[in-house]
Structure formats: C-alpha cells, structure tokens
N, C-alpha and C positions, 0 to 999 in steps of 0.2 A: 664375266667369269664367276663361277661359284667356287668358293674355297673348299667345298665338300667333294668336288669331283676328284677322282683318282683314276689314273690310267697308266698302262705300260705297254710298250710295243718292243718286240725283240726281232733280231734278224740272225740268220744262221748261214749266210753266204749267198752270193749272186754269181751263178755260172750255169753251165749245162749239166745240172744234176742228173745222173743216170736214173731211169725209171725205178730200178731196183733199190736205189738209195733214197728215193724221195720220201718214202714212209718214215724212215728213221729221222730224216731232217725235219719233217713236219712234227713228229712226236716230240723231238727234243725242243723245238721252239715252243710248242704248246706247253710243255712241262715248265720251261723257263718263265713263260708269261704267267702261268699260274703261281709259280714260286714268288715272283716279284709282286704280283697283285696281292698275295696273302700278306706280304710284308706291309704293303700300303694299307690294307684293310685293318691291320692291327695297330696302325698309327705310325708305322715306320716312315722314315724320310725317303725322298726320291733317291738320294745316294744309297741308302740301305737297299732299296728295291733293285736298283741297277746292279749293284755288286752281287746281290743274292742270285739274280737271274743269270748273270754272266758266269758266276762260279759254277752253277749247274752245267752250263754249256762247256766250260773248261774241263769238267769231269766226264763229259759225254764223248766217247771216242769217235762218234760220227763226225765231229767237227775239227777243223784245223785251228785248234786253240787248246792249250794245255795238253791233256792226254788225247792223242790222235793227231797231233801236229805233224805237218810235213817235215821233211828233212832237207837241210841245205846241201849244197854241192859237196861239202865235206862230211855229210852223213850225220849231222847234229840237228837238234831242235834249236830254234832261235825264237824266243817268245817276247812279244810286245803287248802292251796294254796302255790304255789311257782313260781318264775319268775327269769330267768337268762338273762343277757345282754351279748351277745357274743362278743361285742366290748371291754368291760372292764373286763369281767368275774365277774362282781358284781352280787350278788344274794339277793333276798328278799323273805322271806317265813314266813308264819304264820301257826300255828297248834292249834287245840282245841278251836277255837273261836265259840261262840254261837249267837252273836248279830250283826254281820257285814254282810250287804246285799251283798257286792261284795268282797269276800276274796282276789281275784286276784288284786283288786285295792289297798287293804291294803298291800299286798305283794309288790306292786310297791312302796308304801310309805316307807316301810322298806328298800327297795333297794336304794331309792333316798334320803331319809331324815333321815336315822339313820346310826350309825357306826357299826350296827350289820347285821347279815344275817338271823336269825331265831328267831322269838318271839312266845311265846306260851300262851294260856289260858288268864287269867286275865291280865297279863302284855301286851299281844298283844292288848287286848281291851282297856286298859288304853292308850296305844300309839295311838290307833285309835281315841279316844276322843281328845287327845292332838293335833292330826293332823286335827281336824275338821270333822271327820266322825260322822254321826248321827247313833247311835246304835239303833237297832230295836228289837221288841219283837221276841224271838226265834220261837214262834208259827207261824209267818208269813212264815217260811220255810217249814212247815209241810203240806203235801197234803193228801187227803183222801186215796190214794193208800197206802201210808206208814202208816197211822193210822190202816188200815186193816191188813197190814203185821205185825205190832207190836201186834195187837190183836191176830193174829194167832200164833205169837211167844209165847205170854203169855199163850195161850191155848194149846201149844204143837203141833200145826198143821203146821209142817214144812216139806218141801221137801228136795232135795239134795242141795249141795252148788251151783250147776249150776242154780238153780231156783232163786237165788238172784242177784240183779243188781250189776254190776261192771261198773257203768256209769260215772266214773271219766272223766272229760272233759279236753282238753288241745289243745294247738296250737303251731306251729313253723312257723316263718315268716322270709322272706328275703326282705330287703328294697332296694331302688334304689341306696343307697350308699354301698351296699354289706354287710351290717350288718345283723346279725341273732339274734333272741331272741326265747326263748322257755318257756312255762309255763303250769301249771296244776292247776286244782281246783277240790275238791271232798268233798262229805259228808261222805266218809269213807265206812266202811263195816257194813252192817246191824247187829244190836244186839251185837256189839263189846263191850269190856270192856271200861268203861269210861277212857279217857286218851290215848286210843290206837292211834298211829300214824303209817300210812303206808308209801308207797313210794312217794305219790303225792307231798308233799312239800319238799322232800329231793333232793338237787342237786346231780347229778351223779348217782342217783338211778331212780327217776321218770321222770327227765328231765335234759337236759344239752344243752348248746349252746356255741360255739366258732366260731366266724366269719371266722377264718382261715380254718375251716373244714366243719361245718354244725351244725344242731340242732336236738334234739330228744325229744319226749314226749312219755311216757309209760302209759299203763292202764291195769287193770286186777287184779289178786290176789296179793295184795301188799306185803304180806310176802314172796311170791316166788320172786318177783322183787327185794326186799331188799337183798335177800341172794346172788344174783349174781351181784348187781350194774348194772342193765340192761342198763340204759342210757349210762353209761360210756363204756360199751362193744361196743355199736353201734358207739359212737363217735370215739373211738380208731380205729375202722375199717375204718371210713371216713378219719381219719388222715393218714392211710396207703394207701389211694387212692382208696378204694373200692367204687363202685357206691352205691347210696343211697339204692337201692333195695337189693343189696348184704349185705350191712351193717346191715340192718334190719333183714335179714334172718340169718346172722352169729350170731348176738346177741341172737336171739331166739333159735338157735341151742345150745348155751351154757346153756340157761335156761332149755331146754328140757333134755339135757344130765346130767346136774348137779342136778336139783331138780324136774324134771318132771313138770315144771311150766306151768301155764296157764296165758297167757298175750298177749297183742298186743302192737305195737308201730308204731309211725309215724316218718319218717326221712326226713329231707330236707338238701341237700348239698349246698355248696357255689355257685353252678351254677344254683340252683333252681330246681334240679331234686328231685323227690319225691320217697320215699320208704315206703311201707306198708307191714306189716306181722303180723300174729297172730297164736297162737296155740289153741285158743278158736274157738267155732263155728262161731262167728260173730265178726266183728270189725266195729263199726260205724265210718264213716270218710267222709271227703270231702276235695277237694283242688282246687286251681285255680292258674295258672301261667300266666305271660305275654304271650299274643298271643291267649289265650283262651277267648271265648265269654261269658262263664258262668262256674261256679263251677261244678265239677262232684263229685259223691260220692255215698254212699249207706251203707249197713250194711254187705255186703259180698265182700271179695276179696279173691284171691287165697291164701289158707293157706300155710304156710311154708312146 
C-alpha cells in the first residue's frame, strides 16, 4: 500500500432504475465522487470525504435520502444514516429521524461527540438540538414525485416491488494516511411501517470499514441485506486477501444463495482498488482514484 493513494467510491441505489431517471442518478453519483475526491486531495480525512459526498446526495432530490426521500405508510419521511471510522472502528448512526437536514452529519456527531453508536427517533433529534443542529420542517424533504407515489399507494395503484426506488446513498473513502471510512444515508422503503429500520444505519450490515482491510457500503432491499450481514461478508473476504471485485461478488453470492436477495454494494480495499457488484438491474455508482483525471460511473456495471 502507498500512503499517498486516495480514492472514493459512491453509490446511489440498486434497483430497476427507469431509463428516464438513469442520467440524473449517474450525474448525482459523479458529482458526489468529485466532491469527496476534492476533500481527499486537499488533505481531508476519509471521514470528511464520505460525509461531504453523502451530504451532496442527501441534497439531491433524485435519491431516496434527505430531500427526495420516500414516504412511509403514514405519509412521513423516516431518515436513517450510519458512518464508520476504519481507523478506530468507532461508529455513529441515527434512525427514524424526521427533522434533520443531513442525517450523515448527525451520524458523525454521534460518532465523535457521544459515548454511544446508535440513536433513534426523538432521542436522536434531541441530541441533534443539543449539538447545535437546526431542525427543519419535515415537509422540506418531500418532493412532488413522492407525493404522487403516496397518492397512488393510497388509491391502490401500485406496481411490483421493482417499481419502487431503492436509492439509498453511500460512500467509501481512502485518505492519504491510509485510513478508510464508510457510510450510508437513506429515506428507507416506500410505504413502510412507521419505525421500520433497514440495513443502511447498521454497521456490519449496510456498511463497514476497517483500515487494515477496506470498506464496504451496501444498497438494495434492506431486509435481504439484514439477513446475511452483507457488509461483513465482503469485509471478511477482504481480510482474507480477496481483491475488491472478488470480495463484492463473493458477498453477493451468499446473498443470492441464502435469501435470493436483491442488492448491490461498493467495496474499496486498502490499496484503493474498487469493487462493484449487484444482483439488481442497475447500480448507480461513481468512483475516482489517484491518477484519474475525473470520476467515472453510471447506472450499469457487469452484474455478478
């Protein structure tokens, strides 16, 4: 490993992204990768880069995270996020928040300023206030696309599960000191029961980072990912010396064999090598490494 290598890889969801939406998904991921890489290039930490990239995606209404999040069965946003520092193995996560503009930033506050790893609901929002976060009106997260989807839900006009967004966003970064961080942010699953928590904020499930091996962030059907601890599967493969691409494929192989799961994941090893894999039709993604002149990405990569 060379300590001068820097890299970031981001994801913007794994599902059947409609053709008319694929351009926006690709553009958002490319912008987030560039944002994160700029942080790394200026000497920022892997944590700094992950938070910066994910914040941009939380502000982009294309994705099911922050502004643009899907609505629960009661017509509200439910926001979750998680972040892991691969240097210390410390974790910060929040779930079921409704009034925090950037859940990934709140997850970092939990990581750095509390003695806990996961805060939920009202307690998480009280912690946010205590830490100086300005809480916002939950309506600021709701876009017209999701209002219409919710109206269709109430009217019984629904398609198959593949018709609904699984646009969880996330990132994994490697900084010039050889440290790795990984994180996710999501608005969850459309029309879910109030209080539902999926994989995105859960370490070892939706994301994981250990600077001795690499980092992982997952996206897709959270209940499938939860059943197999998908992020841990990929990280264990990295620890055994598998290349990033093989680690991603191996973890998805477990998902397919065990639960016929639909998901995607991004992997970054300690050398800055990138792995991408998915069992869904599409995986929105982008990455940039030292030596590249610009980020590359899109919505389609070779499926496992």
